[in-house]
KEKE-3310 file (N, C-alpha, C; in steps of 0.2 Angstrom, whole numbers, plus 5000, padded with zeros to 4 digits):
npx = (5004:5003:5010:5001:5000:5008:4997:4985:4967:4956:4941:4930:4915:4897:4889:4885:4885:4893:4905:4907:4909:4921:4930:4929:4933:4947:4952:4964:4974:4978:4985:4978:4962:4955:4943:4934:4928:4916:4911:4909:4900:4889:4886:4890:4894:4889:4891:4905:4907:4900:4910:4921:4917:4916:4929:4947:4956:4966:4959:4958:4952:4948:4945:4943:4943:4944:4951:4963:4965:4967:4960:4963:4962:4970:4964:4962:4955:4946:4952:4944:4929:4915:4902:4895)
npy = (4994:5011:5026:5039:5055:5070:5080:5092:5092:5105:5106:5116:5119:5120:5110:5094:5082:5085:5087:5074:5067:5073:5069:5055:5053:5056:5048:5039:5043:5056:5065:5072:5078:5094:5102:5116:5132:5136:5124:5117:5125:5124:5110:5104:5093:5081:5082:5081:5068:5061:5063:5058:5044:5041:5040:5035:5044:5056:5069:5087:5099:5115:5128:5145:5157:5171:5184:5186:5176:5159:5143:5127:5109:5094:5079:5062:5046:5041:5049:5060:5062:5063:5059:5062)
npz = (5000:4996:5003:5010:5001:5007:5009:5013:5013:5011:5017:5013:5012:5012:5010:5014:5007:4996:5003:5008:4996:4991:5001:5001:4988:4989:4999:5007:4999:5002:5016:5027:5031:5032:5042:5043:5051:5044:5040:5052:5059:5052:5051:5064:5077:5072:5058:5058:5063:5052:5042:5047:5048:5035:5030:5031:5034:5043:5053:5054:5064:5062:5070:5070:5082:5081:5071:5077:5085:5085:5087:5086:5083:5082:5075:5075:5070:5084:5094:5096:5103:5094:5095:5106)
capx = (5000:5007:5010:4997:5004:5008:4993:4979:4961:4952:4934:4926:4908:4891:4885:4888:4886:4899:4911:4908:4911:4928:4934:4929:4938:4954:4953:4970:4978:4980:4986:4974:4956:4954:4936:4934:4923:4910:4908:4907:4894:4884:4885:4892:4898:4886:4895:4912:4906:4899:4916:4925:4914:4917:4936:4952:4961:4966:4954:4961:4947:4951:4940:4946:4938:4944:4956:4969:4966:4965:4959:4962:4963:4971:4961:4962:4949:4947:4955:4940:4922:4910:4896:4892)
capy = (5000:5017:5030:5045:5061:5075:5085:5093:5094:5109:5105:5122:5119:5120:5104:5088:5077:5087:5086:5067:5065:5075:5065:5049:5053:5057:5043:5035:5047:5062:5064:5075:5082:5100:5104:5123:5135:5136:5117:5115:5129:5121:5103:5102:5086:5076:5083:5078:5061:5059:5063:5052:5038:5040:5039:5033:5050:5060:5075:5092:5103:5121:5133:5151:5161:5178:5185:5186:5170:5153:5137:5121:5103:5089:5073:5056:5042:5038:5054:5065:5060:5067:5056:5065)
capz = (5000:4996:5009:5007:5000:5012:5006:5017:5009:5015:5015:5014:5009:5017:5007:5017:5002:4992:5007:5009:4990:4991:5006:4998:4982:4991:5005:5006:4994:5005:5023:5032:5029:5037:5042:5046:5055:5041:5040:5059:5061:5048:5053:5071:5078:5067:5052:5059:5063:5045:5038:5050:5046:5027:5028:5036:5034:5049:5052:5057:5065:5062:5072:5072:5086:5078:5067:5080:5090:5081:5091:5082:5087:5077:5078:5071:5073:5091:5099:5097:5103:5091:5096:5112)
cpx = (5004:5005:5006:5002:5003:5004:4987:4973:4957:4945:4930:4920:4903:4886:4888:4889:4892:4905:4912:4911:4919:4932:4934:4933:4945:4956:4959:4975:4981:4981:4981:4968:4955:4946:4937:4928:4916:4907:4905:4901:4888:4881:4886:4895:4895:4890:4902:4912:4904:4905:4921:4923:4915:4924:4941:4957:4960:4962:4957:4955:4950:4946:4943:4941:4938:4950:4963:4970:4963:4965:4959:4964:4964:4969:4962:4957:4951:4949:4950:4933:4917:4903:4892:4889)
cpy = (5006:5022:5037:5051:5066:5081:5085:5095:5098:5108:5111:5122:5118:5114:5098:5083:5078:5085:5078:5064:5067:5071:5058:5048:5053:5052:5039:5038:5053:5060:5066:5079:5088:5102:5111:5125:5134:5129:5115:5119:5127:5114:5101:5096:5081:5076:5080:5071:5058:5058:5058:5045:5036:5040:5037:5038:5053:5067:5081:5097:5110:5126:5140:5155:5168:5178:5184:5180:5164:5147:5131:5114:5097:5082:5068:5051:5040:5043:5059:5062:5064:5065:5059:5072)
cpz = (5000:5001:5006:5006:5006:5010:5011:5012:5013:5013:5017:5010:5014:5014:5009:5012:4997:4996:5008:5002:4989:4995:5003:4992:4983:4997:5003:5002:4997:5013:5028:5028:5034:5036:5046:5049:5051:5041:5047:5061:5058:5050:5060:5071:5074:5060:5052:5059:5056:5041:5041:5048:5039:5025:5033:5037:5041:5048:5057:5058:5067:5064:5074:5076:5084:5074:5070:5085:5086:5086:5086:5086:5081:5079:5073:5074:5080:5096:5100:5097:5100:5092:5102:5111)
residu = (MET:ASN:LYS:PRO:ALA:PRO:ILE:VAL:LEU:ALA:VAL:ASP:THR:ASN:ASP:LEU:GLU:VAL:ALA:LYS:ALA:TRP:VAL:GLY:ALA:THR:ASP:GLY:VAL:ILE:SER:VAL:VAL:LYS:LEU:GLY:LEU:GLU:PHE:TYR:THR:THR:PHE:GLY:ASN:GLU:GLY:ILE:LYS:ALA:ILE:ALA:ASP:SER:CYS:ASN:THR:ASP:ILE:PHE:LEU:ASP:LEU:LYS:ALA:SER:ARG:TYR:SER:ALA:HIS:SER:CYS:ARG:CYS:SER:LYS:GLY:CYS:PHE:ASN:VAL:ALA:SER)
# end
């Protein structure tokens, strides 16, 4: 099996089906899927779970609180409980 490329896919969409299609098309090929504030505010934990369930790629949750303060959490399967 080939090692995934060191590429981050920024999933900046408010359409969950499009997001799942992008992630599915790149699963195993890229290293990380980045879900941003737009995605999170639209879909919340359920959206993150839907993406996590549709791939084996690490997920980087990037939630920017303001222009000067960024809060982010690097997550891979099992380290972030999105079900609660």
